[in-house]
N, C-alpha and C positions, 0 to 999 in steps of 0.2 A: 560892574555889577552884575550879579547872576539875575537872569530873567526866567520866567516858568518855564518857556520854549525850551531853554538850555538845559534845565533840571530834567525835564520830560525826556529829551534826547539824549542826555546821558543815563539816564535810569533806565530807559529802552535798550541802550547796548550793554549796560552792567547787567541787564535779567537776561538777555538773549545770549551774552556772550558771542555774539556775531552780529557786525556791520550789516550784513546782507537782510538777516530776519530782524534786526532791529528797524531797518528802514522800510521794510513790508508793513510792520506793525505801525509804523507813524506815516504810511502812506504817501512814502518818498522815495526817490532814489537815494542808492548809496553815497554817490561822489559828495551831494551837498553837506549829506550827515557826517561824512568822516572828516570834512573840511569844518564843520560847527564842531566837532569834539577837539581838533587839534587847536582851534580858534580857543575853546574853552581852556584847555590845557596852558597855552601860552599866556591866557590870561589869570591863569592862577599860577602860574609858575611853577605846576606839578604835573607829573607823569600819572593819569589816572588808570591808562590801561597797557598792558604788554603785549603787542601785537605777535601773534604766532599765525603759522600756516592754516591751522584750521579753526581759527576765532581769536578771540580775546581773552585775555585775563587779568582780573583787577589788582592794582598794587595796594598795598596796606592804605595808601592816601585815599586810593579809588575806595576802597570798600569803606572807610570813615565818610567820605563825601557821599556815598551811595544811601548811608544812612540818613544824613542830614538832607538828602535831596527827597527822601520819602516823607521824611517829616513836614519839610515844606511843602510838598505837594498836598499832603492830608491836611495841613492847616489851612491852604490856599481852598480846598473845595469845602472846608468846613464854615470858613469866613463868611461867606454869602448866606448860607443856611441861617448861621447864628444871629446875623444882622437881621435876617427876615424875621425870624423868632422874638428877637429882642423888640423890633418895630410893631409886634403885633401882640406883646406882654406874655407870650409864653415862656420866655427866659427873661430873669430880672431879677429885682431886690425890692420888696416891699417891707418898710419898717413900720412896724405897730406897736403902739402904746397901748397898755392896760393897767386897770386898776389890780391892788392885790388880790381885792375879792373876786374879780373876774377870773381870776387864774384859779379857783376854784370850780368855776361854772362852765364858762363859755369857751375860755381860750384855747382847752385841749380840743373839743368838737370842732371849732374853727380852725385850728391847725391841722387838724385830720382832713377837713373839706378841702382845704388849699392842695395838701400833700397830695390827696389822691385825684384831684383834676387837673393841679398844676404843677404838678413834681419838680420841674427845674426854675420855678422862681423859690428863690429863697425869702426866709421871713426873719428879720431881726427884731428882737423883741426889747421893749422899752418899758420897766414898770414905773408909772407913775400916776398921779390921782387925776381926775377929770380935768379940772382946772389947768393943771400943768399940761396935758393932753391937748386942749385948745388951744394954748401958746405955741405949742410945739408945731401943730398943724399950721398955725399961721406964720411960723420962721421956718417951715420947711424941714424941720427936724424929724418930724414923722409923717408917714404917709396916710395912716388911718390910726385910729382908737377906738377902744373898746371903754365907752365913756358913760355916765350919767348926765341926764337932762338937767337944766335947760341949755340949749347950744346956741348963745347970743354972740355968732359970729358969722360976718357976711361972708357967702357962697358955701356955708356949710351944710351938707346934705346928710342922711342919716337914715339907718333901717333897724329896726326893733328887734334884737336878738333875743332876748329874754325878759320875761316878767314872773315874779315869784312874790312871796308874801313876807311880813315881818314875822319874827317869832322871839322869844324871851330866852336870852342865855342865861342860866341859874348855876349855881354851884352843884356840882354831884350831891343828892342826899337832900338838897333843898325842899322845902315843903311842896312847892309848886308842882317839881316833877315827881315826887311821890306819889300824890295824889292822882295822877293822870289827867288828861282832858286839858283844855285850853284856859289860860289866866286873862283876866279882863285890865285893862288899863286902870280902872278904878282899884283893884287889888295891889297895884305897885306903887300906891301912895304911900305906905311905910316901908318901902324898900330903900335901900342905899343904891343909888343909880350911878352907872358908868355911860356918860353922856358924849357925843359928838361935839368938838370942837368947831369953831365958825369955820374953819378950812374945810371940813367936811359938813357944808350947809345943806346939801340933798338929804343927807340921813336926818340930819339934826331937825330939818323942817318936817319931814314923814313922820317922824316921832312925836314931835310936837303936834302935830295934827290928829294923833291918835292916841296921846297919852298925856296927860295933865301931870306935868314933872314940874314940882316947885325946887327953887333954888337952893333950899338946905339940904333937899335930898341928895344932890349930885356930888359924889364923892370926889370923883375923878373926871376930868375930859380927856379925848384923844382924838387925833385925826384918822387913822387907821384901824379899821375894823378889827382887823386880827390883834392888835392892842388891848382894845375892850374886851374881846373875849379871852385875851391872856388874864387880864385884870380880874375878870368874872371866875376863872380857874383859881387864881391865887386868892378868891374871898374876901375882894373889895366891893361885892355889890352884883349887881345884875345888870344886863344891858339889852336894849333891842337891835337886833340885827337881821340881816337878810337870811332866807332859809337857807341859801347855799353853803353859809358856813358850816351847816352842821358836816359837810363833808371832810372838814379840816380834822374832826376827830381828835379835838385836843383833850387830854385827859382832865378829869375833873371838872367838866362842863357837860351840862345837859341842855337839851333844846325844849322849849314848851311853845305850842301855837299861842298866839296873841288874839284872843277874841275879836278885836276890833280891826284888825288888819284883813283888806281886800286880797284876794289870792294874787291879783295884778299890781299890787300897790308899788313894787319896786320894779324900775324898768332899767336895762343896760342896752345901748344902741350901738353899733358900728357907726364911728362917724369919720367922714374925709370932706375936703376940697371939692367942689364941682371944678375949679379951676386948675386941678392937677395936671402935669403932663406927663406924668410916669405911665408907661404903657402897663406895666406888670400891674400897678394897681387897679387900672381899668378892666383888666381881663380876669383879677379874682373878684371884683366887686358883685357879679352876678351870684357869687358861691354864698353872698351874706344876704340873700334877699329873703330867706325863709328863716323863722325863728329855731334856735337851738332848743331841743329837748334835752333839758337838764336831768330828768326823770329824778325828781327829788320825792324823797319819802320820810316821813317823821316816824320815829321810834319811841 
């Protein structure tokens, strides 16, 4: 088996093309170096050098072996450093779960923060609703999520990334959009509503707290916010959605402020397990301590 000392000795001779100079470089005398190279050639059953009066010359096999030895030594030098970087979390993989709506707001800025401060940490993305993210945290399928509260899971920690208001998505040309200003929940009582299904309980409950929606108003229900907006664009009704959805720019849909909505009623958190042993996760967590500025504006 080739040792690192043998590789260094061979490479010194290969680069110096002279046993004497190679021995000086290795801080040893020439005879043991010559014996070491002879032993290596015997072990490999290959002639690596052609001995000449003024030095040595590599054989074809020697040139190929030289290239392999260089790679071997470079890897040997990198390995300890990489191990230290992985242990410190500066190199590694973070699996991140995110909701479709968060992909329109905080996901981009979060990835930018990680790329800038931890460029050697790879981020693997998984789109899933908040409930699935919590299940995936528990099973170990993801390391961190961008999810909506509540987080009723042992050892879950969270950091608030974004707050925003709710707005009313209406078809283009709708009277609410034409008149300007906000719309009240009371004004929605005669509208066909696209509502959230049981699987989207967070937004369903938020809307129910602000708007009195009767069962006979509900035209359709859906889990994904993007589906609600698409149904609005297709003329099936109006929907109450988070303000960040305006960045989607879906044709045929306009956003109108909801009068009853507080500016911070919608929350999005980074969530993770405090028991995680992934060094890369703990390296990026400080990057998520401050909220993301989504720079929302209504038009």
